[in-house]
N, C-alpha and C positions, 0 to 999 in steps of 0.2 A: 187327175184327182189324187193319185198315189203320190205324185211329186209334191202336191200341196200339203198333204199330211206329213210327209217327211220333212218338209221345210218348217212346218209348225212344230214338229217334234224337236228339230235342231234349234229352233228359236227358244223353245221352252227349256231345253238343256242349257243353252247359253245364259238364259235368264236365271236359272237355278244356280249356275256357277257364279254369275254376277252378284246374286243375292248372298251366297256364301262368302264371297269376297268382301262385300259391304259389311256383313256381320262380323267377319274377322277383323276388318279394318276398324270398325267401331270398338271392338274389344281391345285391340292394340292401343287405340287412342285413349281408351279408358285406363288401361294399364300404365301407359306413359304418363298420363295426367296424375294418376295415383302416386307413381314413383317420384314425379316432380314435386308433388305436394310434400311427400316424405322427405325428399332431399332439401327442399326449401325450409321445412320445419327443423331439420337437423342443423342446417346452416344458421338459422335464426337462434336456435338454442345455444349453439357454439358461440355466436356473437354475444348473446346475453351473458353467457358464462365468462367470456374473456373481458367484457366490459366490467363486470362485477369484480373479477380478479384484479384487473388493472386499477380500478377505483380504490380497492383496498391497498394495493401496492403504492399508489400515488399518495393516499392518506398517510401511510406509514412513512413514506419518503419525506413528505412535507413536515410531519411531526418530528422525524429524526433530524432533518435539516434545520428546523427551527430550534430544536434543543441544542444542536451542535453550534449554531450561530450564537445562541445565548451564552453557552459555556465559553466559547472563544472570546466573546466580547467581555465577559466577566474576567477572563484571564488577562486580557489586555489592560483593563482598568486596574488590576492588581500589579501588573508587570511594570508599566511605565513609571509609576512613582518610585520604583527602585533605582532609577537612573539618577544618581546624585548630580551628574554634570551633563545635562542634555547637550548633544552635539549635532552634527549634520543629520540629515534624514536617514532613518534606519532602513536596512535592506528589507524587502517584502518578506512576510512570513507566509506559511501555508504552501499548498501545492507540493513541490519537491522540497521546499525548505521546511524547517520545523514550524508547527502551528503554535499559536500563543499558549495554549494549555500545556503543551510539552515544554515550551520555553519556561513557563512558570514553574513547572515541576523541576526542571533543570536548575532554576534559580534557588529553589529550596535545598537541593542537594549540594550546591556550591556553598551555600551558607553553612550547611551542616559540616561539610568536609574541610572548608577553608584550604583549598588545594594550593600547593606550591608548583606543581607541574600537571598540565593537562595535555594529553595527546588526543587529537580529534582526527578521525578518519572520515573525510568527506566534509569540507568546509562550506561556508555560506553565511546565512543570516545568524545562525547559532554562534559562529565565531565572534561576531561583533557584539552580540548580547553577552557572551562570556567575557569579552574584553571589559565591558562596563561592570558586570557583576563581580568581577575579581579585582577591581581597582584597589580595594582596601587591603588585599592580601599580596599584591605584587606578583601575582601568578604568571609563570612562564607558560605560554600556550603555543604548541606546535600543531599546525593543521596541515593535513596531507590531502592532495587530490591526484587522481591518476591521469587527468588530461590537463595540458597546459592552459587551455581555454578556461577551465574551471578555476585553476590555481590563480590565474591572472585576475579573474573577477573578484575572488576573495581578497587577493592582494590589494586590489583597488579600493575595496571597502576598508581594509586595514589602514591604508594611507590616509583615506578621507577622514577617518575617525582618530587619526594620530596615535595608533597603537603599534607603530613600527618597532618600538623598543621591547615590547612584551610579547607580541604575536609574530610568529615566524611561519610563513607559508612555503611549503615544500612540494616539489613534484615527485611523485612516486609512480612511474608507469607500471601497469599490470604485467605480471610474468607468471609462468607456471611454478607453483610451489607444491611440495608434498607435505601434507598435514594429516596425521592420524591414519596413514595408509592410503590416502586418497589425493588425487591431483586437483588443484584449484587454480583459478586465475585470480591472483591477488597482488597487493602492492609490493613493489621492490623493497625488500627489507633494509637494504643498504641506505635508503633515504632517511631512516629514523632509528638505525641501530645504536646511535649514541644516546638515545633518550631512555633514561632510567628513573627509578623511583616515581613512577607515574601515579598520581593520586586520583585522577579521573581519566578513564579511557572511554571516550565517547565514539561510538561506532555508528556512523551514518553513511557508510560506503564500504565497498564499491556498490554502484547501482545494481539493482536486481537483474537488469538485462545483461550484465556481463557474465553471468553463469549461475548454475544451480548452487544454492546455499553460499552465495558469493561472500557473505560476511562471516561465515563460520571460522576461517583461520585466525581471526583477530585475537580471541581469548587464548587459545592454545599456544599461539606464536608469541604473544606478548605477556603471558602470565608471569614469567620470571622477571619481567621488567617492572612489575607493579609494586607499589609500596604496600606494607602490611595492611593498612586501613583503606586501600584503594576501592573505588567503586567502578564497576564495569557497566556502562550504560549502552544499551542496544536500542536504537530507534526503529520505528515502523513495526512494532510488535502486534499491530492489528492485523498484519499479514500472516498467513499460515506458515510461510517459509521461515520467517523470523521466530515464530513461536516454536517451531521444530528445532531451530538452532539453539534457542535458549534451553529447551529441554535436554538437548544433547550435551550442552556445556554442563548443565547441572548434574547429569548422570556420570559424566566423565571426571568431574571435580567435586566429589562428595564433601570436600571441606568448604565449599561455597554454597550459598543459599540465595534464592531470589526474594525480592520484597517489592512493595509498592505496586502490586498488580492492579491494573484497572485505573490507576491514577491518571495516566496519560498514555501516549503511544511509546513511552520510554520504559523499558524494563531495566531493573536494577539487580546486579549480581554482586555479592560481597562475601568476604570470608565470614564463616560462622564465628560467633564470639569466642567459643572455646578453642578456635584455631588461631586466634591472634596471639 
């Protein structure tokens, strides 16, 4: 009899323990379910937020791209009629080459300046466009590239469009130069040291990847080779680096001023009228 009672007590104890375990397990399951619901809700809210944000970004991108396409198309419609003697197919514009709106801006500056000498740092499509746009002025154009591959491509365009007599393509490998107390990797100056009285200095190189503020040396180095009415044109000023270069030039040469901001990716630096 005593053994039976003890066995019953043992069983009752185990049942109590099992009941407690079941209650605890039920509570844990409830807690986990609640946490999962909260986590799922948080993920859902994040997805909704990201979708909304990306939708707005996409809308802005589409609007900006559409506006950009319209502007570039308008520029092309204005640009091509300026070619008095249409020749072979023109080099492609855009991407690493100048876009049509920038070329149209360049065209207006050429008409204004009627340059006799243009020095271009970084040739390409712009070289050929300048060849056509300066036909009436007999302009001498010297274009410089740091790699033989690039120089050869531009030289091929020049031959194809029969500009050999007015456009000279030169190779100027990059080398270390000291400018304003800093070291830069820039064009070998011996390649164009003979070029003087520059009416337009067009700066579209070296490429950004060649070094920090890669195009900064151009103006300080060539300033004394500019004609009194010269225009210094810096391309790609939609980029922060080029904007900083332009501001630095302006602060270091108070006799010069910038103009035509926002017209295209081309920034214009010229002598102040009272300095001429």
